[in-house]
Backbone as a chain_set.jsonl record, in Angstrom:
{"seq": "MDEIKAADNDFVFLAPMSEAEVGEVEEQLGVRLPADYRMFLTSVTRGEEDTGYEPLWPPADGLLLLTPDQDRPSAPFPFSPQQAEDLVKRIRVGEIRALDGPRDGVLPIYGGSDGEFKCLVLSGALQGTVWSYWDLGWTPEFNDETGQIETFFEFAERVLQEYLD", "coords": {"N": [[-39.803, -58.012, -13.177], [-37.079, -58.31, -13.541], [-36.855, -57.827, -16.27], [-37.624, -55.147, -16.392], [-35.65, -53.941, -14.826], [-33.458, -54.456, -16.442], [-34.006, -53.01, -18.704], [-33.614, -49.924, -20.563], [-34.223, -47.423, -18.696], [-35.457, -44.948, -16.354], [-36.11, -45.909, -13.869], [-35.786, -46.488, -10.418], [-35.696, -48.875, -8.289], [-36.545, -49.61, -4.978], [-35.086, -51.407, -2.23], [-36.485, -54.543, -1.087], [-38.823, -54.818, 1.673], [-38.358, -55.645, 5.125], [-39.866, -58.225, 7.161], [-40.401, -57.122, 9.636], [-40.538, -54.381, 9.052], [-42.785, -54.35, 7.382], [-44.631, -55.153, 9.26], [-44.642, -52.865, 10.89], [-45.847, -50.996, 9.181], [-48.357, -52.205, 8.934], [-49.191, -51.952, 11.56], [-49.427, -49.176, 11.772], [-51.508, -48.777, 9.964], [-53.498, -50.323, 11.073], [-54.415, -52.756, 10.214], [-53.982, -55.944, 8.597], [-51.94, -56.346, 5.747], [-52.937, -57.222, 2.368], [-52.168, -60.499, 1.077], [-50.751, -60.806, -1.47], [-49.696, -58.263, -1.844], [-48.095, -57.985, 0.432], [-46.209, -60.005, -0.146], [-45.049, -58.927, -2.475], [-43.89, -56.598, -1.412], [-41.993, -57.68, 0.393], [-40.495, -59.453, -1.122], [-39.962, -58.493, -3.705], [-39.915, -55.539, -4.236], [-40.116, -52.488, -2.354], [-41.184, -50.423, -3.637], [-40.883, -47.679, -5.974], [-38.192, -45.381, -6.2], [-38.483, -41.84, -5.927], [-38.349, -40.611, -8.927], [-39.69, -39.201, -10.692], [-41.23, -40.79, -12.282], [-42.41, -42.932, -10.843], [-43.951, -45.654, -10.736], [-45.041, -47.364, -8.769], [-45.808, -46.661, -5.447], [-43.821, -46.56, -2.448], [-45.004, -47.952, 0.665], [-44.794, -46.025, 2.71], [-45.084, -43.576, 1.386], [-47.756, -43.686, 0.588], [-48.943, -43.743, 3.112], [-48.441, -41.155, 3.944], [-50.354, -39.727, 2.583], [-52.712, -40.236, 3.824], [-55.238, -38.861, 5.792], [-56.177, -38.078, 9.075], [-58.772, -37.043, 9.59], [-60.24, -37.692, 7.369], [-59.636, -40.212, 6.315], [-59.843, -43.679, 7.007], [-58.083, -46.285, 7.315], [-58.373, -48.83, 8.522], [-61.052, -49.272, 8.625], [-63.984, -50.818, 7.17], [-63.963, -51.278, 3.613], [-66.079, -49.278, 1.606], [-67.773, -50.494, -0.356], [-69.611, -53.169, -1.989], [-69.038, -56.438, -3.502], [-71.081, -56.797, -5.427], [-71.897, -54.168, -6.028], [-69.526, -53.303, -7.168], [-69.311, -55.004, -9.411], [-71.615, -54.219, -10.862], [-70.926, -51.569, -11.41], [-68.633, -51.884, -13.038], [-69.826, -53.115, -15.277], [-71.422, -50.989, -16.222], [-69.468, -49.066, -16.853], [-68.087, -50.402, -18.871], [-69.869, -50.314, -20.996], [-69.759, -47.75, -21.699], [-70.853, -45.876, -19.985], [-70.036, -43.339, -17.971], [-69.359, -43.56, -14.785], [-69.14, -43.309, -11.232], [-68.651, -44.347, -7.858], [-69.78, -42.813, -4.945], [-68.316, -42.279, -1.856], [-66.828, -42.808, 1.43], [-63.26, -42.542, 2.099], [-62.406, -45.124, 3.097], [-60.732, -48.028, 4.387], [-58.516, -48.356, 2.649], [-55.24, -48.081, 1.064], [-53.319, -45.659, -0.452], [-51.493, -46.323, -3.409], [-50.409, -45.479, -5.763], [-50.156, -42.711, -7.958], [-51.703, -40.455, -10.213], [-51.07, -37.815, -12.604], [-53.232, -36.211, -12.699], [-54.505, -35.879, -10.272], [-55.692, -38.202, -9.517], [-55.838, -41.099, -7.538], [-54.593, -44.382, -7.127], [-55.733, -46.988, -5.21], [-55.171, -49.539, -2.826], [-57.339, -51.969, -1.693], [-57.88, -52.782, 1.627], [-59.442, -54.36, 3.301], [-62.348, -56.471, 3.865], [-64.762, -57.878, 1.497], [-63.71, -57.16, -0.957], [-61.025, -57.055, -0.586], [-57.623, -56.628, -1.426], [-58.02, -55.833, -4.019], [-57.741, -53.242, -6.547], [-58.569, -49.852, -6.663], [-59.571, -46.734, -8.146], [-59.452, -43.441, -6.937], [-60.893, -40.432, -7.489], [-61.878, -37.113, -8.658], [-64.59, -37.549, -9.218], [-65.276, -39.668, -7.634], [-65.205, -43.114, -6.697], [-63.807, -45.683, -8.719], [-63.378, -48.969, -9.994], [-60.275, -50.588, -10.832], [-59.971, -52.467, -13.682], [-59.735, -55.424, -15.74], [-59.928, -55.019, -19.124], [-60.618, -57.015, -20.968], [-61.701, -59.207, -19.532], [-63.368, -58.052, -17.682], [-63.014, -58.278, -15.011], [-62.221, -57.13, -11.738], [-59.06, -55.83, -10.934], [-56.535, -57.492, -9.066], [-53.981, -56.619, -6.646], [-51.523, -57.66, -7.611], [-52.065, -58.143, -10.345], [-52.637, -55.528, -11.182], [-50.144, -54.252, -10.618], [-48.45, -55.661, -12.34], [-49.544, -54.926, -14.837], [-49.209, -52.1, -14.833], [-46.409, -51.857, -14.619], [-45.659, -53.143, -16.979], [-46.756, -51.399, -18.865], [-45.065, -49.224, -18.528], [-42.747, -50.319, -19.531], [-43.355, -50.65, -22.199]], "CA": [[-38.915, -57.038, -12.585], [-35.771, -58.42, -14.185], [-36.975, -57.162, -17.568], [-37.668, -53.707, -16.135], [-34.327, -53.528, -14.357], [-32.518, -54.557, -17.56], [-34.388, -52.049, -19.749], [-33.05, -48.588, -20.47], [-35.239, -46.533, -18.138], [-35.025, -44.168, -15.195], [-36.653, -46.464, -12.638], [-34.879, -46.875, -9.338], [-36.512, -49.642, -7.357], [-36.01, -49.694, -3.629], [-34.933, -52.759, -1.696], [-37.675, -55.077, -0.416], [-38.97, -54.534, 3.093], [-38.282, -56.784, 6.038], [-41.148, -58.539, 7.799], [-40.591, -56.158, 10.725], [-40.985, -53.12, 8.449], [-44.176, -54.55, 6.96], [-45.395, -55.145, 10.506], [-44.797, -51.472, 11.321], [-46.858, -50.403, 8.295], [-49.645, -52.774, 9.334], [-49.559, -51.351, 12.848], [-49.885, -47.809, 11.485], [-52.796, -48.864, 9.273], [-54.47, -51.017, 11.913], [-54.957, -53.888, 9.448], [-52.965, -56.754, 7.907], [-51.924, -56.107, 4.304], [-53.268, -58.383, 1.534], [-51.04, -61.419, 0.912], [-49.897, -60.565, -2.638], [-48.98, -57.009, -1.619], [-47.031, -58.315, 1.401], [-45.172, -60.75, -0.862], [-44.383, -57.968, -3.353], [-43.063, -55.72, -0.589], [-40.893, -58.388, 1.055], [-39.712, -60.272, -2.058], [-39.648, -57.827, -4.97], [-39.508, -54.165, -3.967], [-41.066, -51.696, -1.571], [-41.693, -49.407, -4.554], [-39.87, -46.993, -6.763], [-37.695, -44.103, -5.698], [-39.103, -40.709, -6.623], [-37.559, -40.129, -10.053], [-40.617, -38.54, -11.592], [-42.085, -41.784, -12.928], [-43.114, -43.581, -9.744], [-45.037, -46.577, -11.065], [-45.668, -47.872, -7.538], [-45.263, -45.957, -4.297], [-43.549, -47.278, -1.204], [-46.113, -47.748, 1.597], [-44.62, -44.78, 3.468], [-45.648, -42.48, 0.59], [-49.205, -43.805, 0.702], [-49.318, -43.365, 4.472], [-48.4, -39.699, 4.036], [-51.562, -39.169, 1.983], [-53.865, -40.503, 4.679], [-55.51, -37.801, 6.755], [-57.0, -38.633, 10.161], [-60.161, -36.592, 9.563], [-60.928, -38.146, 6.166], [-59.286, -41.584, 5.934], [-59.804, -44.687, 8.059], [-57.635, -47.491, 6.605], [-58.803, -50.086, 9.139], [-62.508, -49.395, 8.481], [-64.336, -51.611, 5.98], [-64.12, -50.602, 2.33], [-67.522, -49.0, 1.592], [-68.569, -51.063, -1.44], [-69.752, -54.622, -2.051], [-68.707, -57.015, -4.812], [-72.18, -56.558, -6.369], [-71.787, -52.778, -6.477], [-68.363, -53.244, -8.052], [-69.675, -55.675, -10.661], [-72.555, -53.344, -11.57], [-70.192, -50.404, -11.893], [-67.798, -52.316, -14.164], [-70.723, -53.303, -16.433], [-71.819, -49.668, -16.72], [-68.294, -48.434, -17.457], [-67.746, -51.126, -20.104], [-70.771, -49.914, -22.08], [-69.553, -46.335, -21.976], [-71.45, -44.994, -18.981], [-69.026, -42.886, -17.024], [-69.953, -43.549, -13.449], [-68.264, -43.543, -10.092], [-69.381, -44.49, -6.608], [-69.406, -41.831, -3.95], [-68.215, -42.89, -0.542], [-65.657, -42.404, 2.209], [-61.981, -43.168, 1.76], [-62.17, -46.094, 4.16], [-60.252, -49.364, 4.057], [-57.582, -48.375, 1.526], [-53.917, -47.464, 1.127], [-52.895, -45.173, -1.769], [-50.276, -47.014, -3.861], [-49.987, -44.956, -7.06], [-50.882, -41.49, -8.253], [-51.615, -39.899, -11.547], [-50.813, -36.382, -12.652], [-54.509, -35.511, -12.694], [-55.102, -35.929, -8.951], [-56.305, -39.514, -9.295], [-55.019, -42.034, -6.768], [-54.929, -45.801, -7.139], [-55.716, -47.422, -3.817], [-55.298, -50.959, -2.531], [-58.362, -52.241, -0.68], [-57.228, -53.501, 2.716], [-60.312, -55.239, 4.082], [-63.665, -56.786, 3.324], [-64.899, -58.822, 0.38], [-62.912, -56.688, -2.098], [-59.638, -56.942, -0.136], [-56.587, -56.99, -2.39], [-58.296, -55.248, -5.33], [-57.259, -51.867, -6.703], [-59.6, -48.892, -7.065], [-59.162, -45.347, -8.349], [-60.21, -42.403, -6.249], [-60.681, -39.188, -8.227], [-62.845, -36.068, -8.326], [-65.964, -38.049, -9.325], [-65.499, -40.717, -6.644], [-64.489, -44.386, -6.792], [-64.002, -46.615, -9.828], [-62.428, -50.083, -9.882], [-59.346, -50.901, -11.917], [-60.397, -53.781, -14.138], [-59.218, -55.962, -16.986], [-60.895, -54.729, -20.185], [-61.045, -58.234, -21.657], [-62.516, -60.083, -18.685], [-64.279, -57.291, -16.838], [-62.719, -58.58, -13.607], [-61.457, -56.116, -11.019], [-57.686, -56.282, -10.784], [-55.874, -57.644, -7.775], [-52.754, -55.824, -6.609], [-50.484, -58.221, -8.485], [-52.462, -57.892, -11.739], [-52.462, -54.1, -11.4], [-48.714, -53.962, -10.645], [-47.912, -56.231, -13.573], [-50.004, -54.1, -15.961], [-48.579, -50.79, -14.761], [-44.99, -51.993, -14.941], [-45.56, -53.474, -18.406], [-47.033, -50.167, -19.605], [-43.854, -48.417, -18.49], [-41.764, -50.947, -20.414], [-43.77, -50.422, -23.598]], "C": [[-37.539, -57.098, -13.23], [-35.762, -57.696, -15.521], [-36.957, -55.641, -17.399], [-36.299, -53.201, -15.71], [-33.306, -53.536, -15.485], [-32.797, -53.531, -18.658], [-33.733, -50.699, -19.49], [-34.151, -47.642, -20.001], [-34.678, -45.833, -16.909], [-35.564, -44.7, -13.87], [-35.536, -46.798, -11.66], [-35.742, -47.56, -8.295], [-35.791, -49.788, -6.027], [-35.952, -51.149, -3.176], [-36.247, -53.231, -1.071], [-37.668, -54.707, 1.067], [-38.759, -55.809, 3.9], [-39.678, -57.042, 6.592], [-41.442, -57.541, 8.924], [-41.081, -54.817, 10.178], [-42.434, -53.214, 7.976], [-45.082, -54.535, 8.185], [-45.633, -53.741, 11.031], [-45.859, -50.758, 10.481], [-48.246, -50.902, 8.703], [-50.12, -52.19, 10.659], [-50.078, -49.929, 12.635], [-51.267, -47.807, 10.839], [-53.892, -49.468, 10.142], [-55.098, -52.218, 11.229], [-53.788, -54.644, 8.795], [-53.078, -56.512, 6.407], [-52.315, -57.372, 3.54], [-52.005, -59.189, 1.195], [-50.158, -61.102, -0.294], [-49.124, -59.26, -2.507], [-47.837, -57.219, -0.635], [-45.869, -59.022, 0.698], [-44.368, -59.821, -1.767], [-43.418, -57.097, -2.544], [-41.848, -56.426, -0.003], [-39.997, -59.164, 0.091], [-39.238, -59.534, -3.306], [-39.09, -56.428, -4.724], [-40.54, -53.49, -3.081], [-41.696, -50.61, -2.43], [-40.551, -48.743, -5.289], [-39.479, -45.688, -6.104], [-38.301, -42.986, -6.533], [-38.15, -40.163, -7.686], [-38.443, -39.401, -11.059], [-41.565, -39.502, -12.283], [-42.988, -42.459, -11.916], [-44.248, -44.512, -10.139], [-45.749, -47.123, -9.836], [-44.995, -47.204, -6.346], [-44.853, -46.908, -3.189], [-44.712, -47.026, -0.238], [-46.01, -46.438, 2.383], [-45.201, -43.59, 2.717], [-47.167, -42.504, 0.652], [-49.7, -43.378, 2.069], [-49.336, -41.847, 4.638], [-49.66, -39.04, 3.49], [-52.819, -39.405, 2.81], [-54.03, -39.38, 5.693], [-56.478, -38.327, 7.814], [-58.474, -38.232, 10.096], [-60.942, -37.116, 8.359], [-60.733, -39.635, 5.872], [-59.207, -42.502, 7.148], [-59.391, -46.013, 7.417], [-58.099, -48.801, 7.217], [-60.32, -50.281, 9.076], [-62.814, -50.21, 7.234], [-64.435, -50.743, 4.726], [-65.622, -50.45, 2.082], [-68.373, -49.689, 0.528], [-68.551, -52.59, -1.429], [-69.3, -55.136, -3.413], [-69.814, -56.766, -5.842], [-72.152, -55.122, -6.901], [-70.627, -52.633, -7.467], [-68.681, -53.852, -9.413], [-70.618, -54.811, -11.498], [-71.845, -52.134, -12.168], [-69.316, -50.757, -13.09], [-68.657, -52.497, -15.411], [-71.104, -51.961, -17.052], [-70.655, -48.98, -17.433], [-67.97, -49.079, -18.798], [-68.666, -50.77, -21.268], [-70.732, -48.406, -22.313], [-70.222, -45.359, -21.031], [-70.373, -44.602, -17.991], [-69.708, -42.711, -15.67], [-68.85, -43.753, -12.405], [-69.16, -43.67, -8.863], [-68.872, -43.459, -5.613], [-69.376, -42.513, -2.59], [-66.958, -42.452, 0.166], [-64.393, -43.113, 1.729], [-61.583, -44.111, 2.897], [-61.585, -47.382, 3.59], [-59.275, -49.442, 2.911], [-56.236, -47.764, 1.898], [-53.592, -46.963, -0.276], [-51.565, -45.817, -2.162], [-49.702, -46.435, -5.146], [-50.777, -43.69, -7.329], [-50.668, -41.023, -9.667], [-51.405, -38.397, -11.481], [-52.096, -35.569, -12.548], [-55.225, -35.563, -11.337], [-55.816, -37.229, -8.63], [-55.326, -40.393, -8.528], [-55.514, -43.451, -6.991], [-54.74, -46.285, -5.71], [-55.911, -48.925, -3.722], [-56.334, -51.124, -1.429], [-57.77, -53.183, 0.365], [-58.117, -54.482, 3.463], [-61.621, -55.504, 3.355], [-63.61, -57.705, 2.13], [-64.071, -58.425, -0.832], [-61.439, -56.506, -1.731], [-58.687, -57.398, -1.234], [-56.854, -56.464, -3.786], [-57.829, -53.795, -5.342], [-58.381, -51.005, -7.274], [-58.976, -47.526, -7.26], [-60.07, -44.434, -7.549], [-59.882, -41.097, -6.95], [-61.826, -38.236, -7.948], [-64.299, -36.522, -8.428], [-66.296, -39.124, -8.287], [-64.644, -41.937, -6.91], [-64.836, -45.145, -8.065], [-62.979, -47.742, -9.686], [-61.485, -50.123, -11.078], [-59.732, -52.302, -12.38], [-59.762, -54.133, -15.475], [-60.278, -55.752, -18.063], [-61.446, -55.988, -20.848], [-62.011, -59.066, -20.82], [-63.575, -59.34, -17.879], [-64.053, -57.525, -15.357], [-61.9, -57.454, -12.98], [-60.068, -56.676, -10.733], [-57.274, -56.423, -9.322], [-54.622, -56.775, -7.797], [-51.741, -56.354, -7.608], [-50.809, -57.959, -9.956], [-52.263, -56.416, -12.101], [-50.977, -53.76, -11.54], [-48.083, -54.468, -11.936], [-48.291, -55.369, -14.783], [-49.29, -52.749, -15.98], [-47.108, -50.866, -15.146], [-44.782, -52.342, -16.408], [-45.812, -52.242, -19.268], [-45.803, -49.27, -19.627], [-42.747, -49.013, -19.351], [-42.068, -50.667, -21.878], [-43.57, -49.002, -23.948]], "O": [[-36.904, -56.065, -13.444], [-34.786, -57.031, -15.869], [-36.333, -54.936, -18.192], [-35.842, -52.157, -16.176], [-32.386, -52.718, -15.492], [-31.912, -53.22, -19.454], [-33.351, -50.375, -18.365], [-34.92, -47.123, -20.811], [-33.554, -46.103, -16.485], [-35.484, -44.012, -12.852], [-34.488, -47.321, -12.036], [-36.433, -46.905, -7.515], [-34.59, -50.053, -5.971], [-36.68, -52.003, -3.681], [-37.031, -52.418, -0.583], [-36.638, -54.334, 1.628], [-38.963, -56.915, 3.399], [-40.561, -56.189, 6.504], [-42.594, -57.161, 9.138], [-41.949, -54.185, 10.781], [-43.214, -52.278, 8.148], [-46.175, -53.969, 8.149], [-46.706, -53.449, 11.56], [-46.673, -50.005, 11.014], [-49.19, -50.119, 8.806], [-51.314, -51.96, 10.851], [-51.063, -49.529, 13.255], [-52.095, -46.943, 11.129], [-55.072, -49.162, 9.969], [-56.184, -52.657, 11.609], [-52.749, -54.06, 8.484], [-54.18, -56.477, 5.859], [-52.055, -58.479, 4.011], [-50.919, -58.629, 1.047], [-48.934, -61.121, -0.17], [-48.005, -59.157, -3.009], [-46.739, -56.7, -0.834], [-44.704, -58.689, 0.911], [-43.142, -59.916, -1.82], [-42.273, -56.887, -2.944], [-40.776, -55.827, 0.088], [-38.865, -59.501, 0.437], [-38.226, -59.906, -3.9], [-37.913, -56.173, -4.981], [-41.707, -53.882, -3.065], [-42.64, -49.947, -1.999], [-39.405, -49.189, -5.232], [-40.309, -44.984, -5.529], [-38.597, -43.175, -7.713], [-37.263, -39.362, -7.391], [-37.993, -39.033, -12.144], [-42.593, -39.083, -12.815], [-44.2, -42.544, -12.117], [-45.411, -44.188, -9.899], [-46.963, -47.322, -9.874], [-43.768, -47.184, -6.244], [-45.475, -47.955, -3.009], [-45.348, -45.975, -0.319], [-47.027, -45.814, 2.687], [-45.755, -42.683, 3.338], [-47.799, -41.453, 0.758], [-50.741, -42.732, 2.188], [-50.153, -41.313, 5.388], [-50.001, -37.925, 3.885], [-53.871, -38.833, 2.524], [-53.075, -38.996, 6.368], [-57.485, -38.951, 7.482], [-59.338, -39.007, 10.508], [-62.167, -37.002, 8.322], [-61.59, -40.252, 5.238], [-58.602, -42.17, 8.167], [-60.255, -46.791, 7.014], [-58.211, -49.799, 6.505], [-60.818, -51.347, 9.438], [-61.982, -50.285, 6.329], [-64.929, -49.616, 4.774], [-66.374, -51.395, 2.321], [-69.588, -49.492, 0.506], [-67.615, -53.216, -0.933], [-69.191, -54.365, -4.367], [-69.516, -56.545, -7.015], [-72.361, -54.896, -8.093], [-70.737, -51.931, -8.472], [-68.352, -53.273, -10.448], [-70.436, -54.688, -12.709], [-72.13, -51.729, -13.294], [-69.265, -49.999, -14.059], [-68.257, -52.076, -16.497], [-71.107, -51.818, -18.275], [-70.837, -48.382, -18.493], [-67.619, -48.388, -19.754], [-68.269, -50.916, -22.424], [-71.566, -47.856, -23.033], [-70.168, -44.148, -21.246], [-69.859, -45.445, -17.256], [-70.527, -41.813, -15.473], [-67.783, -44.299, -12.689], [-70.282, -43.164, -8.839], [-67.665, -43.267, -5.467], [-70.303, -43.236, -2.224], [-66.107, -41.791, -0.429], [-64.45, -44.138, 1.05], [-60.565, -43.918, 3.562], [-61.895, -47.779, 2.467], [-59.19, -50.476, 2.249], [-56.102, -47.044, 2.888], [-53.587, -47.759, -1.214], [-50.628, -45.859, -1.366], [-48.626, -46.845, -5.581], [-51.95, -43.604, -6.965], [-49.59, -41.178, -10.24], [-51.549, -37.786, -10.423], [-52.044, -34.358, -12.33], [-56.428, -35.315, -11.268], [-56.469, -37.347, -7.593], [-54.134, -40.425, -8.833], [-56.72, -43.693, -7.038], [-53.714, -46.023, -5.082], [-56.716, -49.507, -4.448], [-56.233, -50.507, -0.368], [-57.231, -54.239, 0.035], [-57.615, -55.346, 4.182], [-61.951, -54.848, 2.367], [-62.559, -58.245, 1.787], [-63.758, -59.279, -1.662], [-60.687, -55.878, -2.476], [-58.913, -58.417, -1.887], [-56.009, -56.621, -4.667], [-57.561, -53.2, -4.298], [-59.049, -51.382, -8.237], [-57.977, -47.192, -6.623], [-61.284, -44.624, -7.491], [-58.72, -40.694, -7.0], [-62.664, -38.514, -7.091], [-65.164, -35.933, -7.781], [-67.465, -39.452, -8.085], [-63.485, -41.813, -7.305], [-66.003, -45.241, -8.446], [-61.837, -47.495, -9.3], [-61.852, -49.741, -12.19], [-59.812, -53.224, -11.569], [-59.319, -53.267, -16.229], [-61.398, -56.246, -17.937], [-62.611, -56.024, -21.244], [-63.014, -59.568, -21.328], [-64.563, -59.933, -17.446], [-64.815, -57.028, -14.529], [-61.001, -56.897, -13.611], [-59.916, -57.834, -10.344], [-57.612, -55.6, -8.472], [-54.244, -56.253, -8.846], [-51.161, -55.582, -8.372], [-49.924, -57.593, -10.729], [-51.782, -56.094, -13.188], [-50.589, -53.06, -12.475], [-47.272, -53.774, -12.551], [-47.455, -55.112, -15.65], [-48.821, -52.308, -17.03], [-46.618, -50.034, -15.91], [-43.819, -51.879, -17.019], [-45.154, -52.058, -20.292], [-45.527, -48.624, -20.638], [-41.894, -48.279, -19.851], [-41.163, -50.473, -22.69], [-43.855, -48.598, -25.076]]}, "num_chains": 1, "name": "protein.A"}
């Protein structure tokens, strides 16, 4: 973060959240946030101000994208670690695949210009990992070298580094 703040860019990072503010978000979601995301929100930043770049959204922005008739953040994320592992293997060999399922157990944390949302998994065996939701369905964010699905911290570090480069 120090490197990003010192760089010549248009990012405007918002102040970290208090524990009480994080508690309010958790109450709205009906679930406790993953530990690394909580730490990021309370120690680093709640996200970036809307300057057109928005590498990471404040939780309030993600909450605005949740619709009661389609999204259930406190429900279990619909996929298993085995399904995720199988999907990553297929993607790595060039098979474009996505899993179809409800938008349960997630909080949108980042959006692309093409209607794709990056979502933090809030519960279950894949809690704390980041997945993309787009017109074809769900795909995990993963490290190309290891094939491992990224945790929030790994995703945030990669996204922020990409903006520095």
